KOLGU-4560 file (N, C-alpha, C; in nm, 3 decimals, padded with zeros to 5 digits):
<recs>
<n_xx: 03.971 n_yy: 02.268 n_zz: 00.051 ca_xx: 04.065 ca_yy: 02.256 ca_zz: 00.160 c_xx: 04.196 c_yy: 02.323 c_zz: 00.117 mol: A seq: 1 type: MET>
<n_xx: 04.251 n_yy: 02.406 n_zz: 00.203 ca_xx: 04.377 ca_yy: 02.475 ca_zz: 00.171 c_xx: 04.494 c_yy: 02.379 c_zz: 00.177 mol: A seq: 2 type: SER>
<n_xx: 04.605 n_yy: 02.420 n_zz: 00.122 ca_xx: 04.725 ca_yy: 02.334 ca_zz: 00.122 c_xx: 04.770 c_yy: 02.303 c_zz: 00.265 mol: A seq: 3 type: ILE>
<n_xx: 04.767 n_yy: 02.402 n_zz: 00.352 ca_xx: 04.812 ca_yy: 02.377 ca_zz: 00.490 c_xx: 04.716 c_yy: 02.283 c_zz: 00.561 mol: A seq: 4 type: ILE>
<n_xx: 04.588 n_yy: 02.291 n_zz: 00.529 ca_xx: 04.491 ca_yy: 02.198 ca_zz: 00.588 c_xx: 04.517 c_yy: 02.056 c_zz: 00.537 mol: A seq: 5 type: GLU>
<n_xx: 04.553 n_yy: 02.041 n_zz: 00.409 ca_xx: 04.584 ca_yy: 01.909 ca_zz: 00.355 c_xx: 04.711 c_yy: 01.853 c_zz: 00.418 mol: A seq: 6 type: ARG>
<n_xx: 04.810 n_yy: 01.941 n_zz: 00.438 ca_xx: 04.936 ca_yy: 01.899 ca_zz: 00.501 c_xx: 04.910 c_yy: 01.852 c_zz: 00.644 mol: A seq: 7 type: ILE>
<n_xx: 04.834 n_yy: 01.930 n_zz: 00.717 ca_xx: 04.800 ca_yy: 01.895 ca_zz: 00.856 c_xx: 04.719 c_yy: 01.766 c_zz: 00.862 mol: A seq: 8 type: THR>
<n_xx: 04.624 n_yy: 01.752 n_zz: 00.770 ca_xx: 04.542 ca_yy: 01.631 ca_zz: 00.766 c_xx: 04.627 c_yy: 01.508 c_zz: 00.737 mol: A seq: 9 type: LYS>
<n_xx: 04.724 n_yy: 01.520 n_zz: 00.646 ca_xx: 04.812 ca_yy: 01.407 ca_zz: 00.613 c_xx: 04.885 c_yy: 01.361 c_zz: 00.739 mol: A seq: 10 type: GLN>
<n_xx: 04.934 n_yy: 01.455 n_zz: 00.820 ca_xx: 05.003 ca_yy: 01.417 ca_zz: 00.943 c_xx: 04.905 c_yy: 01.350 c_zz: 01.040 mol: A seq: 11 type: TYR>
<n_xx: 04.789 n_yy: 01.411 n_zz: 01.057 ca_xx: 04.691 ca_yy: 01.359 ca_zz: 01.152 c_xx: 04.637 c_yy: 01.222 c_zz: 01.111 mol: A seq: 12 type: GLU>
<n_xx: 04.634 n_yy: 01.194 n_zz: 00.982 ca_xx: 04.581 ca_yy: 01.067 ca_zz: 00.932 c_xx: 04.679 c_yy: 00.950 c_zz: 00.946 mol: A seq: 13 type: ASP>
<n_xx: 04.804 n_yy: 00.979 n_zz: 00.979 ca_xx: 04.902 ca_yy: 00.871 ca_zz: 00.993 c_xx: 04.864 c_yy: 00.784 c_zz: 01.112 mol: A seq: 14 type: GLN>
<n_xx: 04.885 n_yy: 00.658 n_zz: 01.096 ca_xx: 04.854 ca_yy: 00.565 ca_zz: 01.204 c_xx: 04.967 c_yy: 00.564 c_zz: 01.307 mol: A seq: 15 type: LYS>
<n_xx: 04.928 n_yy: 00.545 n_zz: 01.430 ca_xx: 05.026 ca_yy: 00.529 ca_zz: 01.537 c_xx: 05.105 c_yy: 00.402 c_zz: 01.509 mol: A seq: 16 type: ARG>
<n_xx: 05.234 n_yy: 00.408 n_zz: 01.526 ca_xx: 05.320 ca_yy: 00.293 ca_zz: 01.503 c_xx: 05.361 c_yy: 00.229 c_zz: 01.634 mol: A seq: 17 type: SER>
<n_xx: 05.413 n_yy: 00.108 n_zz: 01.622 ca_xx: 05.458 ca_yy: 00.036 ca_zz: 01.741 c_xx: 05.596 c_yy: -00.024 c_zz: 01.713 mol: A seq: 18 type: VAL>
<n_xx: 05.679 n_yy: -00.020 n_zz: 01.814 ca_xx: 05.811 ca_yy: -00.083 ca_zz: 01.810 c_xx: 05.813 c_yy: -00.187 c_zz: 01.922 mol: A seq: 19 type: ILE>
<n_xx: 05.846 n_yy: -00.310 n_zz: 01.887 ca_xx: 05.859 ca_yy: -00.414 ca_zz: 01.989 c_xx: 06.005 c_yy: -00.422 c_zz: 02.031 mol: A seq: 20 type: GLU>
<n_xx: 06.028 n_yy: -00.409 n_zz: 02.162 ca_xx: 06.163 ca_yy: -00.408 ca_zz: 02.216 c_xx: 06.179 c_yy: -00.531 c_zz: 02.306 mol: A seq: 21 type: VAL>
<n_xx: 06.236 n_yy: -00.635 n_zz: 02.247 ca_xx: 06.257 ca_yy: -00.761 ca_zz: 02.319 c_xx: 06.339 c_yy: -00.739 c_zz: 02.446 mol: A seq: 22 type: GLU>
<n_xx: 06.444 n_yy: -00.659 n_zz: 02.434 ca_xx: 06.540 ca_yy: -00.641 ca_zz: 02.545 c_xx: 06.476 c_yy: -00.577 c_zz: 02.668 mol: A seq: 23 type: GLU>
<n_xx: 06.371 n_yy: -00.502 n_zz: 02.650 ca_xx: 06.309 ca_yy: -00.430 ca_zz: 02.761 c_xx: 06.175 c_yy: -00.491 c_zz: 02.802 mol: A seq: 24 type: TRP>
<n_xx: 06.145 n_yy: -00.609 n_zz: 02.751 ca_xx: 06.018 ca_yy: -00.673 ca_zz: 02.782 c_xx: 06.017 c_yy: -00.738 c_zz: 02.918 mol: A seq: 25 type: GLY>
<n_xx: 05.905 n_yy: -00.802 n_zz: 02.944 ca_xx: 05.888 ca_yy: -00.872 ca_zz: 03.071 c_xx: 05.849 c_yy: -01.015 c_zz: 03.040 mol: A seq: 26 type: GLU>
<n_xx: 05.923 n_yy: -01.109 n_zz: 03.095 ca_xx: 05.896 ca_yy: -01.249 ca_zz: 03.065 c_xx: 05.921 c_yy: -01.275 c_zz: 02.917 mol: A seq: 27 type: GLY>
<n_xx: 05.824 n_yy: -01.338 n_zz: 02.852 ca_xx: 05.835 ca_yy: -01.368 ca_zz: 02.709 c_xx: 05.783 c_yy: -01.255 c_zz: 02.621 mol: A seq: 28 type: ASP>
<n_xx: 05.729 n_yy: -01.151 n_zz: 02.683 ca_xx: 05.664 ca_yy: -01.044 ca_zz: 02.607 c_xx: 05.757 c_yy: -00.924 c_zz: 02.588 mol: A seq: 29 type: GLN>
<n_xx: 05.771 n_yy: -00.876 n_zz: 02.463 ca_xx: 05.852 ca_yy: -00.756 ca_zz: 02.442 c_xx: 05.778 c_yy: -00.633 c_zz: 02.494 mol: A seq: 30 type: PRO>
<n_xx: 05.852 n_yy: -00.528 n_zz: 02.523 ca_xx: 05.791 ca_yy: -00.400 ca_zz: 02.554 c_xx: 05.741 c_yy: -00.343 c_zz: 02.422 mol: A seq: 31 type: LEU>
<n_xx: 05.615 n_yy: -00.306 n_zz: 02.415 ca_xx: 05.559 ca_yy: -00.244 ca_zz: 02.295 c_xx: 05.555 c_yy: -00.094 c_zz: 02.317 mol: A seq: 32 type: CYS>
<n_xx: 05.631 n_yy: -00.022 n_zz: 02.236 ca_xx: 05.635 ca_yy: 00.123 ca_zz: 02.242 c_xx: 05.553 c_yy: 00.176 c_zz: 02.125 mol: A seq: 33 type: ILE>
<n_xx: 05.444 n_yy: 00.244 n_zz: 02.156 ca_xx: 05.362 ca_yy: 00.307 ca_zz: 02.056 c_xx: 05.407 c_yy: 00.452 c_zz: 02.044 mol: A seq: 34 type: PHE>
<n_xx: 05.398 n_yy: 00.508 n_zz: 01.924 ca_xx: 05.439 ca_yy: 00.647 ca_zz: 01.905 c_xx: 05.375 c_yy: 00.705 c_zz: 01.780 mol: A seq: 35 type: TYR>
<n_xx: 05.359 n_yy: 00.837 n_zz: 01.784 ca_xx: 05.319 ca_yy: 00.912 ca_zz: 01.667 c_xx: 05.447 c_yy: 00.967 c_zz: 01.604 mol: A seq: 36 type: ASP>
<n_xx: 05.448 n_yy: 00.986 n_zz: 01.473 ca_xx: 05.571 ca_yy: 01.034 ca_zz: 01.409 c_xx: 05.611 c_yy: 01.172 c_zz: 01.461 mol: A seq: 37 type: PRO>
<n_xx: 05.740 n_yy: 01.195 n_zz: 01.478 ca_xx: 05.784 ca_yy: 01.326 ca_zz: 01.524 c_xx: 05.766 c_yy: 01.433 c_zz: 01.416 mol: A seq: 38 type: PRO>
<n_xx: 05.742 n_yy: 01.554 n_zz: 01.460 ca_xx: 05.733 ca_yy: 01.669 ca_zz: 01.370 c_xx: 05.865 c_yy: 01.746 c_zz: 01.373 mol: A seq: 39 type: THR>
<n_xx: 05.880 n_yy: 01.842 n_zz: 01.287 ca_xx: 06.000 ca_yy: 01.928 ca_zz: 01.291 c_xx: 06.008 c_yy: 02.001 c_zz: 01.424 mol: A seq: 40 type: LEU>
<n_xx: 05.893 n_yy: 02.042 n_zz: 01.476 ca_xx: 05.889 ca_yy: 02.109 ca_zz: 01.605 c_xx: 05.942 c_yy: 02.016 c_zz: 01.715 mol: A seq: 41 type: SER>
<n_xx: 05.900 n_yy: 01.890 n_zz: 01.710 ca_xx: 05.951 ca_yy: 01.791 ca_zz: 01.806 c_xx: 06.103 c_yy: 01.782 c_zz: 01.796 mol: A seq: 42 type: ASP>
<n_xx: 06.153 n_yy: 01.765 n_zz: 01.674 ca_xx: 06.297 ca_yy: 01.750 ca_zz: 01.653 c_xx: 06.373 c_yy: 01.872 c_zz: 01.706 mol: A seq: 43 type: SER>
<n_xx: 06.319 n_yy: 01.990 n_zz: 01.682 ca_xx: 06.383 ca_yy: 02.111 ca_zz: 01.733 c_xx: 06.390 c_yy: 02.109 c_zz: 01.885 mol: A seq: 44 type: HIS>
<n_xx: 06.279 n_yy: 02.071 n_zz: 01.948 ca_xx: 06.275 ca_yy: 02.064 ca_zz: 02.094 c_xx: 06.375 c_yy: 01.962 c_zz: 02.147 mol: A seq: 45 type: LEU>
<n_xx: 06.381 n_yy: 01.844 n_zz: 02.084 ca_xx: 06.474 ca_yy: 01.741 ca_zz: 02.130 c_xx: 06.618 c_yy: 01.790 c_zz: 02.119 mol: A seq: 46 type: PHE>
<n_xx: 06.651 n_yy: 01.854 n_zz: 02.008 ca_xx: 06.787 ca_yy: 01.905 ca_zz: 01.988 c_xx: 06.819 c_yy: 02.016 c_zz: 02.085 mol: A seq: 47 type: ASN>
<n_xx: 06.723 n_yy: 02.104 n_zz: 02.110 ca_xx: 06.744 ca_yy: 02.215 ca_zz: 02.203 c_xx: 06.769 c_yy: 02.164 c_zz: 02.345 mol: A seq: 48 type: LYS>
<n_xx: 06.689 n_yy: 02.067 n_zz: 02.387 ca_xx: 06.703 ca_yy: 02.012 ca_zz: 02.522 c_xx: 06.832 c_yy: 01.931 c_zz: 02.538 mol: A seq: 49 type: LYS>
<n_xx: 06.891 n_yy: 01.890 n_zz: 02.426 ca_xx: 07.011 ca_yy: 01.806 ca_zz: 02.434 c_xx: 07.139 c_yy: 01.883 c_zz: 02.401 mol: A seq: 50 type: SER>
<n_xx: 07.129 n_yy: 02.014 n_zz: 02.385 ca_xx: 07.245 ca_yy: 02.098 ca_zz: 02.353 c_xx: 07.325 c_yy: 02.043 c_zz: 02.235 mol: A seq: 51 type: ASP>
<n_xx: 07.257 n_yy: 01.994 n_zz: 02.133 ca_xx: 07.324 ca_yy: 01.946 ca_zz: 02.012 c_xx: 07.381 c_yy: 01.806 c_zz: 02.021 mol: A seq: 52 type: GLY>
<n_xx: 07.364 n_yy: 01.739 n_zz: 02.134 ca_xx: 07.413 ca_yy: 01.602 ca_zz: 02.151 c_xx: 07.311 c_yy: 01.508 c_zz: 02.086 mol: A seq: 53 type: ASN>
<n_xx: 07.346 n_yy: 01.448 n_zz: 01.972 ca_xx: 07.251 ca_yy: 01.368 ca_zz: 01.896 c_xx: 07.203 c_yy: 01.244 c_zz: 01.972 mol: A seq: 54 type: SER>
<n_xx: 07.289 n_yy: 01.185 n_zz: 02.053 ca_xx: 07.246 ca_yy: 01.068 ca_zz: 02.131 c_xx: 07.145 c_yy: 01.108 c_zz: 02.239 mol: A seq: 55 type: HIS>
<n_xx: 07.171 n_yy: 01.219 n_zz: 02.304 ca_xx: 07.077 ca_yy: 01.267 ca_zz: 02.406 c_xx: 06.946 c_yy: 01.309 c_zz: 02.339 mol: A seq: 56 type: LEU>
<n_xx: 06.954 n_yy: 01.363 n_zz: 02.218 ca_xx: 06.832 ca_yy: 01.400 ca_zz: 02.144 c_xx: 06.746 c_yy: 01.276 c_zz: 02.116 mol: A seq: 57 type: ALA>
<n_xx: 06.810 n_yy: 01.163 n_zz: 02.081 ca_xx: 06.734 ca_yy: 01.039 ca_zz: 02.062 c_xx: 06.665 c_yy: 00.998 c_zz: 02.191 mol: A seq: 58 type: LEU>
<n_xx: 06.735 n_yy: 01.010 n_zz: 02.303 ca_xx: 06.676 ca_yy: 00.977 ca_zz: 02.434 c_xx: 06.557 c_yy: 01.070 c_zz: 02.463 mol: A seq: 59 type: CYS>
<n_xx: 06.574 n_yy: 01.199 n_zz: 02.433 ca_xx: 06.465 ca_yy: 01.296 ca_zz: 02.453 c_xx: 06.344 c_yy: 01.256 c_zz: 02.370 mol: A seq: 60 type: GLN>
<n_xx: 06.368 n_yy: 01.215 n_zz: 02.246 ca_xx: 06.258 ca_yy: 01.177 ca_zz: 02.158 c_xx: 06.184 c_yy: 01.055 c_zz: 02.213 mol: A seq: 61 type: MET>
<n_xx: 06.258 n_yy: 00.955 n_zz: 02.255 ca_xx: 06.196 ca_yy: 00.835 ca_zz: 02.310 c_xx: 06.110 c_yy: 00.871 c_zz: 02.431 mol: A seq: 62 type: ILE>
<n_xx: 06.165 n_yy: 00.951 n_zz: 02.521 ca_xx: 06.093 ca_yy: 00.989 ca_zz: 02.643 c_xx: 05.966 c_yy: 01.067 c_zz: 02.610 mol: A seq: 63 type: VAL>
<n_xx: 05.973 n_yy: 01.156 n_zz: 02.512 ca_xx: 05.859 ca_yy: 01.242 ca_zz: 02.480 c_xx: 05.755 c_yy: 01.177 c_zz: 02.388 mol: A seq: 64 type: ARG>
<n_xx: 05.794 n_yy: 01.072 n_zz: 02.314 ca_xx: 05.704 ca_yy: 01.013 ca_zz: 02.216 c_xx: 05.654 c_yy: 00.873 c_zz: 02.254 mol: A seq: 65 type: LYS>
<n_xx: 05.725 n_yy: 00.801 n_zz: 02.337 ca_xx: 05.690 ca_yy: 00.662 ca_zz: 02.369 c_xx: 05.564 c_yy: 00.656 c_zz: 02.456 mol: A seq: 66 type: ALA>
<n_xx: 05.468 n_yy: 00.576 n_zz: 02.408 ca_xx: 05.340 ca_yy: 00.562 ca_zz: 02.479 c_xx: 05.304 c_yy: 00.414 c_zz: 02.492 mol: A seq: 67 type: MET>
<n_xx: 05.212 n_yy: 00.387 n_zz: 02.582 ca_xx: 05.155 ca_yy: 00.253 ca_zz: 02.588 c_xx: 05.039 c_yy: 00.246 c_zz: 02.488 mol: A seq: 68 type: ASP>
<n_xx: 04.973 n_yy: 00.135 n_zz: 02.482 ca_xx: 04.866 ca_yy: 00.114 ca_zz: 02.385 c_xx: 04.751 c_yy: 00.214 c_zz: 02.402 mol: A seq: 69 type: GLU>
<n_xx: 04.732 n_yy: 00.265 n_zz: 02.524 ca_xx: 04.624 ca_yy: 00.359 ca_zz: 02.552 c_xx: 04.665 c_yy: 00.505 c_zz: 02.531 mol: A seq: 70 type: ASP>
<n_xx: 04.790 n_yy: 00.528 n_zz: 02.490 ca_xx: 04.836 ca_yy: 00.665 ca_zz: 02.465 c_xx: 04.898 c_yy: 00.734 c_zz: 02.584 mol: A seq: 71 type: GLY>
<n_xx: 04.923 n_yy: 00.661 n_zz: 02.692 ca_xx: 04.988 ca_yy: 00.718 ca_zz: 02.810 c_xx: 05.139 c_yy: 00.714 c_zz: 02.791 mol: A seq: 72 type: ASN>
<n_xx: 05.206 n_yy: 00.824 n_zz: 02.826 ca_xx: 05.351 ca_yy: 00.827 ca_zz: 02.815 c_xx: 05.414 c_yy: 00.720 c_zz: 02.904 mol: A seq: 73 type: LEU>
<n_xx: 05.516 n_yy: 00.654 n_zz: 02.851 ca_xx: 05.586 ca_yy: 00.549 ca_zz: 02.926 c_xx: 05.692 c_yy: 00.604 c_zz: 03.020 mol: A seq: 74 type: LEU>
<n_xx: 05.745 n_yy: 00.720 n_zz: 02.987 ca_xx: 05.856 ca_yy: 00.777 ca_zz: 03.062 c_xx: 05.822 c_yy: 00.914 c_zz: 03.116 mol: A seq: 75 type: PHE>
<n_xx: 05.898 n_yy: 00.956 n_zz: 03.217 ca_xx: 05.885 ca_yy: 01.093 ca_zz: 03.267 c_xx: 06.004 c_yy: 01.174 c_zz: 03.214 mol: A seq: 76 type: SER>
<n_xx: 05.994 n_yy: 01.304 n_zz: 03.223 ca_xx: 06.094 ca_yy: 01.395 ca_zz: 03.167 c_xx: 06.237 c_yy: 01.360 c_zz: 03.208 mol: A seq: 77 type: GLU>
<n_xx: 06.257 n_yy: 01.328 n_zz: 03.335 ca_xx: 06.392 ca_yy: 01.299 ca_zz: 03.384 c_xx: 06.451 c_yy: 01.167 c_zz: 03.335 mol: A seq: 78 type: GLY>
<n_xx: 06.369 n_yy: 01.084 n_zz: 03.271 ca_xx: 06.418 ca_yy: 00.954 ca_zz: 03.226 c_xx: 06.513 c_yy: 00.963 c_zz: 03.107 mol: A seq: 79 type: ASP>
<n_xx: 06.514 n_yy: 01.074 n_zz: 03.036 ca_xx: 06.603 ca_yy: 01.088 ca_zz: 02.920 c_xx: 06.749 c_yy: 01.075 c_zz: 02.964 mol: A seq: 80 type: ALA>
<n_xx: 06.783 n_yy: 01.137 n_zz: 03.074 ca_xx: 06.921 ca_yy: 01.130 ca_zz: 03.123 c_xx: 06.955 c_yy: 00.987 c_zz: 03.166 mol: A seq: 81 type: GLN>
<n_xx: 06.861 n_yy: 00.916 n_zz: 03.224 ca_xx: 06.886 ca_yy: 00.777 ca_zz: 03.262 c_xx: 06.905 c_yy: 00.689 c_zz: 03.139 mol: A seq: 82 type: SER>
<n_xx: 06.823 n_yy: 00.709 n_zz: 03.036 ca_xx: 06.842 ca_yy: 00.634 ca_zz: 02.911 c_xx: 06.980 c_yy: 00.663 c_zz: 02.854 mol: A seq: 83 type: LEU>
<n_xx: 07.019 n_yy: 00.789 n_zz: 02.856 ca_xx: 07.147 ca_yy: 00.832 ca_zz: 02.801 c_xx: 07.265 c_yy: 00.771 c_zz: 02.878 mol: A seq: 84 type: TYR>
<n_xx: 07.250 n_yy: 00.762 n_zz: 03.009 ca_xx: 07.361 ca_yy: 00.720 ca_zz: 03.095 c_xx: 07.367 c_yy: 00.570 c_zz: 03.118 mol: A seq: 85 type: THR>
<n_xx: 07.251 n_yy: 00.505 n_zz: 03.128 ca_xx: 07.251 ca_yy: 00.366 ca_zz: 03.174 c_xx: 07.196 c_yy: 00.263 c_zz: 03.076 mol: A seq: 86 type: PHE>
<n_xx: 07.133 n_yy: 00.305 n_zz: 02.967 ca_xx: 07.071 ca_yy: 00.209 ca_zz: 02.875 c_xx: 07.169 c_yy: 00.165 c_zz: 02.766 mol: A seq: 87 type: ALA>
<n_xx: 07.144 n_yy: 00.049 n_zz: 02.709 ca_xx: 07.223 ca_yy: -00.007 ca_zz: 02.600 c_xx: 07.212 c_yy: 00.084 c_zz: 02.478 mol: A seq: 88 type: ASP>
<n_xx: 07.324 n_yy: 00.138 n_zz: 02.434 ca_xx: 07.326 ca_yy: 00.231 ca_zz: 02.321 c_xx: 07.262 c_yy: 00.172 c_zz: 02.196 mol: A seq: 89 type: GLU>
<n_xx: 07.287 n_yy: 00.044 n_zz: 02.173 ca_xx: 07.232 ca_yy: -00.020 ca_zz: 02.052 c_xx: 07.080 c_yy: -00.020 c_zz: 02.053 mol: A seq: 90 type: ARG>
<n_xx: 07.022 n_yy: -00.047 n_zz: 02.169 ca_xx: 06.876 ca_yy: -00.053 ca_zz: 02.180 c_xx: 06.817 c_yy: 00.088 c_zz: 02.167 mol: A seq: 91 type: VAL>
<n_xx: 06.873 n_yy: 00.183 n_zz: 02.240 ca_xx: 06.823 ca_yy: 00.321 ca_zz: 02.234 c_xx: 06.835 c_yy: 00.375 c_zz: 02.092 mol: A seq: 92 type: VAL>
<n_xx: 06.948 n_yy: 00.353 n_zz: 02.028 ca_xx: 06.967 ca_yy: 00.402 ca_zz: 01.891 c_xx: 06.868 c_yy: 00.339 c_zz: 01.795 mol: A seq: 93 type: SER>
<n_xx: 06.845 n_yy: 00.209 n_zz: 01.809 ca_xx: 06.750 ca_yy: 00.140 ca_zz: 01.721 c_xx: 06.610 c_yy: 00.198 c_zz: 01.736 mol: A seq: 94 type: ARG>
<n_xx: 06.566 n_yy: 00.219 n_zz: 01.860 ca_xx: 06.433 ca_yy: 00.274 ca_zz: 01.885 c_xx: 06.423 c_yy: 00.416 c_zz: 01.830 mol: A seq: 95 type: ILE>
<n_xx: 06.522 n_yy: 00.498 n_zz: 01.864 ca_xx: 06.520 ca_yy: 00.637 ca_zz: 01.819 c_xx: 06.521 c_yy: 00.650 c_zz: 01.669 mol: A seq: 96 type: GLY>
<n_xx: 06.604 n_yy: 00.570 n_zz: 01.603 ca_xx: 06.610 ca_yy: 00.577 ca_zz: 01.456 c_xx: 06.481 c_yy: 00.527 c_zz: 01.393 mol: A seq: 97 type: LEU>
<n_xx: 06.419 n_yy: 00.425 n_zz: 01.451 ca_xx: 06.291 ca_yy: 00.378 ca_zz: 01.399 c_xx: 06.185 c_yy: 00.488 c_zz: 01.412 mol: A seq: 98 type: GLN>
<n_xx: 06.187 n_yy: 00.559 n_zz: 01.523 ca_xx: 06.091 ca_yy: 00.668 ca_zz: 01.541 c_xx: 06.115 c_yy: 00.779 c_zz: 01.438 mol: A seq: 99 type: MET>
<n_xx: 06.241 n_yy: 00.814 n_zz: 01.418 ca_xx: 06.274 ca_yy: 00.920 ca_zz: 01.322 c_xx: 06.240 c_yy: 00.881 c_zz: 01.179 mol: A seq: 100 type: LYS>
<n_xx: 06.253 n_yy: 00.754 n_zz: 01.148 ca_xx: 06.229 ca_yy: 00.708 ca_zz: 01.012 c_xx: 06.089 c_yy: 00.651 c_zz: 00.997 mol: A seq: 101 type: GLN>
<n_xx: 05.998 n_yy: 00.697 n_zz: 01.079 ca_xx: 05.859 ca_yy: 00.651 ca_zz: 01.080 c_xx: 05.804 c_yy: 00.647 c_zz: 00.938 mol: A seq: 102 type: HIS>
<n_xx: 05.748 n_yy: 00.533 n_zz: 00.901 ca_xx: 05.684 ca_yy: 00.519 ca_zz: 00.771 c_xx: 05.548 c_yy: 00.457 c_zz: 00.790 mol: A seq: 103 type: HIS>
<n_xx: 05.451 n_yy: 00.516 n_zz: 00.730 ca_xx: 05.317 ca_yy: 00.461 ca_zz: 00.729 c_xx: 05.319 c_yy: 00.340 c_zz: 00.635 mol: A seq: 104 type: ASN>
<n_xx: 05.267 n_yy: 00.226 n_zz: 00.678 ca_xx: 05.268 ca_yy: 00.105 ca_zz: 00.597 c_xx: 05.198 c_yy: 00.129 c_zz: 00.463 mol: A seq: 105 type: VAL>
<n_xx: 05.090 n_yy: 00.204 n_zz: 00.461 ca_xx: 05.019 ca_yy: 00.231 ca_zz: 00.336 c_xx: 05.107 c_yy: 00.309 c_zz: 00.241 mol: A seq: 106 type: ALA>
<n_xx: 05.188 n_yy: 00.403 n_zz: 00.292 ca_xx: 05.281 ca_yy: 00.477 ca_zz: 00.207 c_xx: 05.386 c_yy: 00.386 c_zz: 00.148 mol: A seq: 107 type: ASP>
<n_xx: 05.434 n_yy: 00.290 n_zz: 00.225 ca_xx: 05.535 ca_yy: 00.197 ca_zz: 00.174 c_xx: 05.481 c_yy: 00.112 c_zz: 00.061 mol: A seq: 108 type: GLN>
<n_xx: 05.356 n_yy: 00.073 n_zz: 00.072 ca_xx: 05.294 ca_yy: -00.009 ca_zz: -00.032 c_xx: 05.277 c_yy: 00.071 c_zz: -00.160 mol: A seq: 109 type: VAL>
<n_xx: 05.239 n_yy: 00.201 n_zz: -00.148 ca_xx: 05.222 ca_yy: 00.287 ca_zz: -00.264 c_xx: 05.352 c_yy: 00.311 c_zz: -00.337 mol: A seq: 110 type: LYS>
<n_xx: 05.462 n_yy: 00.324 n_zz: -00.264 ca_xx: 05.591 ca_yy: 00.358 ca_zz: -00.324 c_xx: 05.657 c_yy: 00.234 c_zz: -00.366 mol: A seq: 111 type: ASN>
</recs>
């Protein structure tokens, strides 16, 4: 296996992560946001779409990466601006930073 194949496989082998968001839940249940870790390409796209605005880039990332348990996107493209304008900054920042700092549990145990 070539080095690039091993690199690609390492990314593909990562488990989908979940973030529980109490503030956005329904009733007693938190909203569960599933996501795959962002790539450099993702980060570039988020930054490009946000004209260098780091907060808007976090909103772009959430909109583009957040899925339900079945892998369906939770948000539509236009929702990034709504998150940026109307959502609690603390919640959006927490979700976005957790996505950016994605760690595979198995990797944490090894280190």
